[in-house]
N, CA, C and O of each residue as an XYZ file, in Angstrom:
468
protein
N      46.869     84.874    141.164
C      46.039     83.819    140.236
C      45.023     82.855    140.988
O      45.172     82.333    142.093
N      43.802     82.736    139.986
C      43.089     81.962    140.505
C      42.630     80.635    139.443
O      42.373     80.929    138.275
N      42.541     79.264    139.856
C      42.333     78.299    139.024
C      41.161     78.231    139.213
O      40.655     79.020    140.011
N      40.226     77.104    138.424
C      38.695     77.226    137.992
C      38.800     75.679    137.536
O      39.026     75.332    136.376
N      38.621     74.886    138.521
C      38.208     73.589    137.684
C      36.957     72.789    137.483
O      36.581     71.977    138.329
N      36.316     73.013    136.376
C      35.048     72.243    136.344
C      34.758     70.432    136.183
O      35.464     69.547    135.700
N      33.607     70.407    136.728
C      33.456     68.699    136.848
C      31.997     68.472    136.487
O      31.257     69.449    136.590
N      31.604     67.592    136.174
C      29.751     67.203    135.945
C      28.933     67.713    134.853
O      27.758     68.076    134.816
N      30.071     67.631    133.761
C      29.436     67.453    132.199
C      29.046     66.279    131.966
O      29.201     65.535    132.935
N      28.464     65.664    130.797
C      28.006     64.913    130.156
C      27.200     64.805    129.111
O      26.971     65.761    128.369
N      26.553     63.311    128.908
C      25.553     63.182    127.844
C      24.289     63.202    128.412
O      24.485     62.504    129.407
N      22.789     63.627    128.462
C      21.752     63.561    128.975
C      20.761     63.482    127.815
O      20.933     63.922    126.678
N      19.640     62.812    128.325
C      18.437     62.908    127.303
C      17.870     63.999    127.773
O      17.897     64.202    128.986
N      17.085     65.147    126.661
C      16.204     65.915    126.692
C      15.306     65.655    127.852
O      14.651     64.638    128.079
N      15.411     67.012    128.707
C      14.119     66.780    130.005
C      14.924     66.268    130.892
O      14.393     65.941    131.954
N      16.385     66.049    130.744
C      16.728     65.640    132.000
C      17.783     66.556    132.693
O      17.830     67.764    132.460
N      18.613     65.933    133.542
C      19.109     67.223    134.628
C      20.875     66.761    134.813
O      21.291     65.605    134.737
N      21.441     67.588    134.983
C      22.738     67.748    135.279
C      23.225     68.659    136.272
O      22.497     69.629    136.483
N      24.151     68.586    136.847
C      24.888     69.326    138.177
C      25.924     69.509    137.707
O      26.499     68.460    137.417
N      26.816     71.003    137.336
C      28.068     71.256    136.974
C      28.731     71.946    138.169
O      28.084     72.952    138.460
N      29.759     71.770    138.940
C      30.936     72.078    139.976
C      31.891     72.604    139.245
O      32.469     72.154    138.255
N      32.045     73.891    139.986
C      33.080     74.525    139.464
C      33.806     75.079    141.020
O      33.267     75.873    141.791
N      35.407     74.299    141.250
C      36.185     74.583    142.230
C      36.581     75.668    141.920
O      36.394     76.052    140.766
N      37.450     76.735    143.144
C      38.148     77.449    142.733
C      39.430     77.764    143.646
O      39.330     78.389    144.703
N      40.368     77.385    143.256
C      41.684     77.877    144.141
C      42.692     79.061    143.890
O      42.666     79.600    142.783
N      43.422     79.424    144.680
C      44.456     80.177    144.270
C      43.827     81.320    145.048
O      43.087     81.047    145.993
N      44.131     82.890    144.633
C      43.681     83.692    145.295
C      42.420     84.242    145.405
O      42.290     85.311    144.809
N      41.369     83.787    146.045
C      40.349     83.419    146.294
C      39.901     85.090    146.994
O      38.871     85.704    146.718
N      40.727     85.437    147.705
C      40.060     86.559    148.200
C      39.773     87.779    147.415
O      38.922     88.643    147.626
N      40.812     87.665    146.291
C      40.368     88.472    145.156
C      38.741     88.501    144.364
O      38.217     89.494    143.859
N      38.375     87.618    144.414
C      37.012     87.323    143.580
C      35.682     87.447    144.459
O      35.651     87.146    145.652
N      34.759     87.851    143.846
C      33.526     88.007    144.115
C      32.386     87.672    143.020
O      31.686     86.722    143.370
N      32.194     87.989    142.323
C      31.229     87.157    141.062
C      32.150     86.018    140.548
O      33.314     85.941    140.155
N      31.034     85.109    140.738
C      31.888     83.838    140.199
C      30.369     83.388    139.040
O      29.241     83.779    139.342
N      30.585     82.681    137.971
C      29.352     82.257    136.963
C      29.697     81.432    136.264
O      30.836     80.974    136.344
N      28.624     80.923    135.199
C      28.746     79.874    134.353
C      28.729     80.799    133.102
O      28.124     81.863    133.229
N      29.418     80.477    131.708
C      29.028     80.928    130.414
C      29.065     79.545    129.627
O      29.834     78.626    129.908
N      28.036     79.526    128.500
C      28.686     78.902    127.530
C      28.821     78.758    125.801
O      28.330     79.545    124.992
N      29.548     77.649    125.513
C      29.459     78.441    123.858
C      29.145     76.942    123.212
O      29.626     75.905    123.670
N      28.512     76.991    122.399
C      27.551     76.278    121.562
C      28.846     76.700    119.910
O      29.354     77.758    119.537
N      28.908     75.507    119.456
C      30.388     75.611    117.868
C      29.492     76.411    117.230
O      28.340     76.113    116.912
N      30.136     77.568    117.032
C      30.199     78.777    115.920
C      29.691     79.579    116.413
O      29.641     80.476    115.572
N      28.984     80.082    117.769
C      28.705     80.963    118.328
C      29.465     81.370    119.437
O      30.457     80.906    120.001
N      28.705     82.414    119.616
C      29.482     83.253    121.209
C      29.606     82.379    122.095
O      29.281     81.193    122.037
N      30.248     83.153    123.233
C      30.457     82.728    124.782
C      29.091     83.373    125.206
O      28.996     84.569    124.930
N      27.886     82.719    125.903
C      27.070     83.746    126.027
C      26.983     83.315    128.112
O      27.503     82.365    128.696
N      26.308     84.218    128.571
C      26.078     84.067    129.819
C      25.256     82.874    130.200
O      24.330     82.345    129.585
N      25.643     82.657    131.018
C      24.085     81.369    131.787
C      23.633     81.708    132.765
O      22.415     81.767    132.931
N      24.575     82.047    133.744
C      24.166     83.000    134.909
C      25.356     83.482    135.960
O      26.290     82.687    135.859
N      25.561     84.244    136.677
C      26.563     84.490    138.071
C      25.962     84.286    139.035
O      24.900     83.663    139.021
N      26.549     84.804    140.182
C      26.391     85.094    141.937
C      27.689     85.549    142.293
O      28.817     85.082    142.135
N      27.182     86.711    142.878
C      28.439     87.206    143.948
C      28.494     86.457    145.386
O      27.850     85.452    145.686
N      29.560     87.288    146.351
C      29.771     86.111    147.262
C      28.738     86.184    148.371
O      28.683     85.150    149.037
N      27.934     87.120    148.722
C      26.305     87.343    149.216
C      24.994     86.680    148.365
O      23.836     86.880    148.731
N      25.270     86.032    147.426
C      24.342     85.204    146.746
C      23.836     86.347    145.687
O      23.550     85.660    144.707
N      23.651     87.279    145.448
C      22.793     87.743    144.364
C      23.243     86.895    143.166
O      24.399     86.553    142.915
N      22.026     86.591    142.403
C      22.037     85.909    141.352
C      21.613     86.687    139.507
O      20.694     87.489    139.342
N      22.122     86.410    138.876
C      21.623     86.830    137.489
C      21.952     85.718    136.577
O      22.928     84.972    136.652
N      20.695     85.709    135.427
C      20.491     84.729    134.441
C      20.645     85.313    133.359
O      20.336     86.504    133.306
N      21.084     84.752    132.374
C      20.874     84.518    130.887
C      19.206     84.459    130.482
O      18.158     84.082    131.005
N      19.656     85.070    129.226
C      17.498     84.864    128.765
C      17.543     83.782    128.761
O      18.546     83.116    128.502
N      16.306     83.310    129.088
C      16.011     81.633    128.810
C      16.524     80.590    129.891
O      16.090     79.444    130.007
N      17.603     81.222    130.728
C      17.953     79.793    131.287
C      17.202     79.987    133.112
O      17.276     79.094    133.957
N      16.589     81.239    133.318
C      16.393     81.287    134.702
C      14.667     80.481    134.901
O      13.765     80.789    134.123
N      14.496     79.687    135.786
C      13.230     78.889    135.852
C      13.759     77.412    135.642
O      13.231     76.512    136.296
N      14.923     77.090    134.633
C      15.577     75.857    134.628
C      16.916     75.557    135.260
O      17.490     74.508    135.554
N      17.214     76.826    135.368
C      19.132     76.475    135.842
C      19.307     77.428    136.978
O      19.050     78.631    136.961
N      19.761     76.751    137.924
C      19.890     77.438    139.150
C      21.210     77.729    139.527
O      21.725     76.644    139.799
N      21.910     78.506    139.662
C      23.575     78.760    140.271
C      23.337     78.766    141.873
O      22.323     79.218    142.406
N      24.427     78.195    142.549
C      24.471     78.336    144.203
C      26.080     78.263    144.301
O      26.944     77.712    143.620
N      26.087     78.829    145.114
C      27.267     78.830    145.596
C      27.950     78.592    147.200
O      27.259     78.789    148.199
N      29.053     78.250    147.265
C      29.507     77.419    148.992
C      31.152     78.443    149.091
O      32.312     78.295    148.705
N      30.482     79.318    149.727
C      31.791     80.095    149.760
C      33.027     78.972    151.001
O      34.206     78.680    150.801
N      32.463     78.741    151.757
C      33.247     78.112    152.389
C      34.113     76.791    152.019
O      34.847     76.050    152.673
N      33.697     76.837    150.699
C      34.488     75.458    150.078
C      34.664     75.713    148.533
O      34.728     74.823    147.685
N      34.711     76.681    148.367
C      35.462     77.934    147.203
C      34.551     77.323    145.983
O      35.195     77.151    144.948
N      33.145     76.959    145.926
C      32.639     76.327    144.679
C      31.508     76.871    144.392
O      30.779     77.439    145.205
N      31.237     76.687    142.874
C      29.843     77.126    142.772
C      29.255     76.134    141.900
O      29.988     75.438    141.197
N      28.157     76.023    141.884
C      27.487     74.938    141.194
C      26.489     75.607    140.227
O      26.144     76.786    140.315
N      26.002     74.608    139.160
C      24.990     75.004    138.632
C      23.984     73.622    138.232
O      24.317     72.612    137.612
N      22.969     73.891    138.682
C      22.036     72.778    138.169
C      21.350     72.972    136.981
O      21.245     74.132    136.584
N      20.900     72.142    136.382
C      20.587     72.546    135.096
C      19.289     71.421    134.852
O      19.643     70.302    134.482
N      17.854     71.652    135.033
C      16.789     70.897    134.687
C      16.145     70.757    133.503
O      16.623     71.376    132.553
N      14.989     69.970    133.291
C      14.344     70.203    131.718
C      15.090     70.682    130.795
O      14.781     71.717    130.203
N      16.412     69.858    130.482
C      17.389     70.564    129.421
C      16.831     69.840    127.939
O      16.110     68.855    127.780
N      17.408     70.656    127.048
C      16.885     70.532    125.897
C      18.182     70.534    124.741
O      19.247     71.100    124.987
N      17.967     69.955    123.709
C      18.857     69.984    122.977
C      19.901     70.936    122.311
O      21.043     70.852    121.860
N      18.710     72.099    122.513
C      19.707     73.532    122.151
C      20.550     74.015    123.545
O      21.042     75.143    123.511
N      20.696     73.363    124.521
C      21.133     73.396    125.366
C      22.817     72.916    125.620
O      23.555     73.116    126.585
N      23.021     72.307    124.505
C      24.336     71.845    124.226
C      25.358     72.630    124.022
O      25.398     73.539    123.193
N      26.211     72.308    124.762
C      27.232     73.675    124.604
C      28.627     72.913    125.583
O      28.548     71.959    126.358
N      29.736     73.653    125.240
C      31.252     73.673    126.168
C      30.886     74.731    127.670
O      30.804     75.954    127.781
N      30.781     73.981    128.343
C      30.055     75.249    129.899
C      31.357     75.736    130.456
O      32.278     75.008    130.826
N      31.330     77.342    130.480
C      32.852     77.419    131.186
C      32.379     78.074    132.746
O      31.386     78.729    133.063
N      33.458     77.626    133.481
C      33.282     78.354    134.889
C      33.896     79.773    134.497
O      34.542     79.907    133.457
N      33.662     80.823    135.379
C      34.048     82.167    134.981
C      34.555     82.563    136.626
O      34.092     81.877    137.537
N      35.394     83.548    136.905
C      34.932     84.398    138.133
C      36.041     85.812    137.943
O      37.063     85.765    137.259
N      35.689     86.722    138.517
C      36.472     87.972    138.007
C      37.074     88.764    139.382
O      36.701     88.868    140.551
N      38.328     89.313    138.503
C      38.655     89.308    139.741
C      38.329     91.271    140.315
O      38.228     92.244    139.566
N      38.248     91.240    141.755
C      37.419     92.330    141.989
C      38.372     93.605    142.013
O      37.709     94.640    141.954
N      39.752     93.816    142.083
C      40.681     94.501    142.253
C      41.148     95.183    140.349
O      41.486     96.294    139.938
N      40.954     94.023    139.755
C      41.546     94.104    138.419
C      40.783     94.169    137.262
O      41.095     94.945    136.359
N      39.636     93.301    137.175
C      38.476     92.898    136.899
C      38.841     92.014    136.014
O      37.870     91.615    135.371
N      40.063     91.428    135.637
C      40.225     90.021    135.058
C      39.587     88.845    135.316
O      39.468     88.220    136.370
N      39.109     88.582    133.984
C      38.934     87.469    133.516
C      39.842     86.348    134.047
O      41.046     86.196    133.842
N      38.398     85.064    135.293
C      39.892     84.312    134.901
C      38.378     83.048    134.444
O      37.262     83.206    134.939
N      38.726     81.813    133.384
C      37.904     80.799    132.974
C      38.772     79.266    133.563
O      39.911     78.937    133.895
N      37.322     78.611    133.421
C      38.397     76.973    134.026
C      38.103     76.226    132.275
O      37.305     76.721    131.480
N      38.780     75.227    132.043
C      38.962     74.484    130.902
C      37.855     73.811    130.344
O      38.034     72.939    129.493
N      36.485     74.193    130.818
C      34.732     73.848    130.158
C      34.669     72.868    130.565
O      35.588     72.487    131.290
N      33.490     71.955    130.273
C      33.031     70.801    130.358
C      31.986     70.638    129.209
O      31.560     71.661    128.675
N      31.625     69.626    128.867
C      30.840     69.255    127.522
C      29.577     69.129    127.937
O      29.398     68.204    128.730
N      28.736     69.710    127.676
C      27.411     69.326    128.086
C      26.694     69.301    126.796
O      26.534     70.220    125.992
N      26.177     67.721    126.736
C      25.031     67.081    125.254
C      24.192     66.793    125.456
O      24.077     65.793    126.165
N      23.036     67.476    124.969
C      21.407     67.079    125.266
C      21.168     66.490    124.095
O      21.038     67.196    123.095
N      21.087     65.342    124.030
C      20.394     64.329    123.049
C      18.481     64.585    122.729
O      17.643     64.633    123.630
N      18.255     64.684    121.579
C      16.783     64.810    121.601
C      15.949     63.665    121.381
O      14.723     63.781    121.401
């Protein structure tokens, strides 16, 4: 089992920045890809960004250029730096990890990001 704990969400004005952190624990050796997804009320959960253990990244539409995902394997932690935030970025942001052996998805509890106009 893998446990994911997010932190760093909050309220910020449009144009501002936030940094989200996700700390993983448990059977970390089973994890290669980690990432962030977000879900606004009434919407589906969308990809924000993913990163592999070797640092390969993938971003959702409209994320690249404003959002940067990074990872510290020694600390079992993944980060999401969000700049130039817009009101439409308001959502609950979830950390995700994928079991490389079973393809099971692990999710954190989510952290609320609210961007005011």
